[in-house]
C-alpha positions as a LaTeX table, in Angstrom:
\begin{tabular}{lrrr}
\hline
Residue & $x$ (\AA) & $y$ (\AA) & $z$ (\AA) \\
\hline
Unk1 & 52.72 & $-41.87$ & 34.32 \\
Unk2 & 56.30 & $-40.80$ & 34.72 \\
Unk3 & 57.18 & $-37.07$ & 35.72 \\
Unk4 & 58.63 & $-35.26$ & 32.94 \\
Unk5 & 61.63 & $-32.67$ & 33.57 \\
Unk6 & 61.41 & $-29.29$ & 32.34 \\
Unk7 & 63.26 & $-29.75$ & 28.96 \\
Unk8 & 60.61 & $-32.70$ & 28.06 \\
Unk9 & 58.01 & $-30.10$ & 29.06 \\
Unk10 & 58.84 & $-27.89$ & 26.63 \\
Unk11 & 58.87 & $-30.87$ & 24.39 \\
Unk12 & 55.15 & $-31.40$ & 24.94 \\
Unk13 & 53.97 & $-28.25$ & 24.53 \\
Unk14 & 56.31 & $-27.44$ & 21.08 \\
Unk15 & 54.45 & $-31.05$ & 20.10 \\
Unk16 & 51.09 & $-30.10$ & 21.33 \\
Unk17 & 51.76 & $-26.41$ & 19.45 \\
Unk18 & 52.69 & $-28.22$ & 16.03 \\
Unk19 & 49.54 & $-30.50$ & 16.34 \\
Unk20 & 47.32 & $-27.37$ & 16.98 \\
Unk21 & 48.48 & $-25.22$ & 14.21 \\
Unk22 & 48.03 & $-27.53$ & 11.37 \\
Unk23 & 44.84 & $-29.52$ & 12.85 \\
Unk24 & 46.89 & $-32.57$ & 12.36 \\
Unk25 & 46.14 & $-35.85$ & 13.91 \\
Unk26 & 49.22 & $-36.13$ & 15.69 \\
Unk27 & 52.27 & $-33.41$ & 16.55 \\
Unk28 & 56.13 & $-34.24$ & 17.93 \\
Unk29 & 58.72 & $-32.93$ & 19.09 \\
Unk30 & 62.06 & $-34.02$ & 19.80 \\
Unk31 & 65.49 & $-32.69$ & 21.33 \\
Unk32 & 68.93 & $-33.91$ & 19.90 \\
Unk33 & 71.94 & $-34.74$ & 21.49 \\
Unk34 & 72.94 & $-30.91$ & 20.73 \\
Unk35 & 69.89 & $-29.43$ & 22.84 \\
Unk36 & 68.16 & $-28.41$ & 19.47 \\
Unk37 & 64.75 & $-28.90$ & 18.85 \\
Unk38 & 62.44 & $-29.94$ & 16.17 \\
Unk39 & 58.37 & $-30.08$ & 15.98 \\
Unk40 & 56.22 & $-31.52$ & 13.22 \\
Unk41 & 52.47 & $-32.53$ & 12.83 \\
Unk42 & 51.04 & $-35.65$ & 10.70 \\
Unk43 & 51.95 & $-35.36$ & 7.09 \\
Unk44 & 49.55 & $-36.82$ & 4.87 \\
Unk45 & 49.85 & $-36.06$ & 1.22 \\
Unk46 & 48.72 & $-37.59$ & $-1.46$ \\
Unk47 & 52.30 & $-38.93$ & $-2.88$ \\
Unk48 & 53.74 & $-39.40$ & 0.64 \\
Unk49 & 52.60 & $-39.81$ & 4.57 \\
Unk50 & 54.36 & $-39.59$ & 7.87 \\
Unk51 & 53.84 & $-39.54$ & 11.12 \\
Unk52 & 54.34 & $-36.81$ & 13.38 \\
Unk53 & 57.57 & $-38.01$ & 14.80 \\
Unk54 & 59.21 & $-39.48$ & 11.24 \\
Unk55 & 58.61 & $-35.71$ & 10.16 \\
Unk56 & 60.33 & $-34.28$ & 13.14 \\
Unk57 & 63.21 & $-36.89$ & 13.13 \\
Unk58 & 63.39 & $-35.91$ & 9.17 \\
Unk59 & 63.80 & $-32.48$ & 10.21 \\
Unk60 & 66.27 & $-33.30$ & 12.55 \\
Unk61 & 68.56 & $-35.28$ & 10.40 \\
Unk62 & 68.26 & $-32.82$ & 7.83 \\
Unk63 & 69.58 & $-30.17$ & 10.12 \\
Unk64 & 72.96 & $-32.35$ & 11.38 \\
Unk65 & 71.23 & $-34.36$ & 13.90 \\
Unk66 & 73.32 & $-37.11$ & 15.01 \\
Unk67 & 71.34 & $-38.32$ & 17.98 \\
Unk68 & 68.24 & $-38.02$ & 20.05 \\
Unk69 & 67.89 & $-37.32$ & 23.91 \\
Unk70 & 63.99 & $-37.38$ & 23.94 \\
Unk71 & 60.99 & $-37.51$ & 21.97 \\
Unk72 & 57.24 & $-36.35$ & 22.15 \\
Unk73 & 54.22 & $-37.50$ & 20.65 \\
Unk74 & 50.75 & $-35.94$ & 20.92 \\
Unk75 & 47.98 & $-38.29$ & 19.85 \\
Unk76 & 44.38 & $-38.50$ & 20.75 \\
Unk77 & 44.86 & $-42.54$ & 19.89 \\
Unk78 & 46.68 & $-43.58$ & 23.13 \\
Unk79 & 49.72 & $-46.06$ & 21.20 \\
Unk80 & 52.57 & $-45.16$ & 19.42 \\
Unk81 & 53.01 & $-46.26$ & 15.64 \\
Unk82 & 55.93 & $-48.67$ & 15.26 \\
Unk83 & 57.06 & $-46.58$ & 12.60 \\
Unk84 & 57.48 & $-43.37$ & 14.76 \\
Unk85 & 59.27 & $-45.57$ & 17.45 \\
Unk86 & 61.51 & $-47.00$ & 14.61 \\
Unk87 & 62.56 & $-43.64$ & 13.22 \\
Unk88 & 63.71 & $-42.68$ & 16.73 \\
Unk89 & 65.49 & $-45.73$ & 17.33 \\
Unk90 & 67.32 & $-45.51$ & 13.94 \\
Unk91 & 69.16 & $-42.52$ & 15.58 \\
Unk92 & 69.00 & $-43.06$ & 19.27 \\
Unk93 & 68.63 & $-46.89$ & 20.90 \\
Unk94 & 67.41 & $-45.59$ & 24.25 \\
Unk95 & 66.04 & $-42.31$ & 24.13 \\
Unk96 & 62.66 & $-42.00$ & 25.97 \\
Unk97 & 59.50 & $-41.26$ & 23.72 \\
Unk98 & 56.66 & $-39.85$ & 25.79 \\
Unk99 & 53.13 & $-40.48$ & 24.85 \\
Unk100 & 51.08 & $-37.54$ & 25.33 \\
Unk101 & 47.06 & $-37.24$ & 25.31 \\
Unk102 & 45.71 & $-33.91$ & 23.51 \\
Unk103 & 45.26 & $-32.38$ & 26.87 \\
Unk104 & 48.89 & $-33.22$ & 28.08 \\
Unk105 & 48.72 & $-36.19$ & 30.14 \\
Unk106 & 51.38 & $-38.34$ & 29.76 \\
Unk107 & 49.97 & $-41.71$ & 28.72 \\
Unk108 & 53.22 & $-44.05$ & 29.33 \\
\hline
\end{tabular}
């Protein structure tokens, strides 16, 4: 398990809060290359569905983010969805994506 720096720990807190606030399956947070943070939870509507990380990336892109420094997904599943990973890779090929369990333990 990697040790997270203070900025990445903040992402864990934001992702856990987003998940708890909406009682969603997942929460996610990311930091863009300007240092701004975005948090979101799973979106599960009849007309569309987004993973929490896809929703956070959408928020970042719609706010003008051009790159991603790091991302965190909080999920009880223990596995990152490929669509979540690809959403980040569209903007940043090398940005770390941390998977964290609901207690805050980093899994990868």
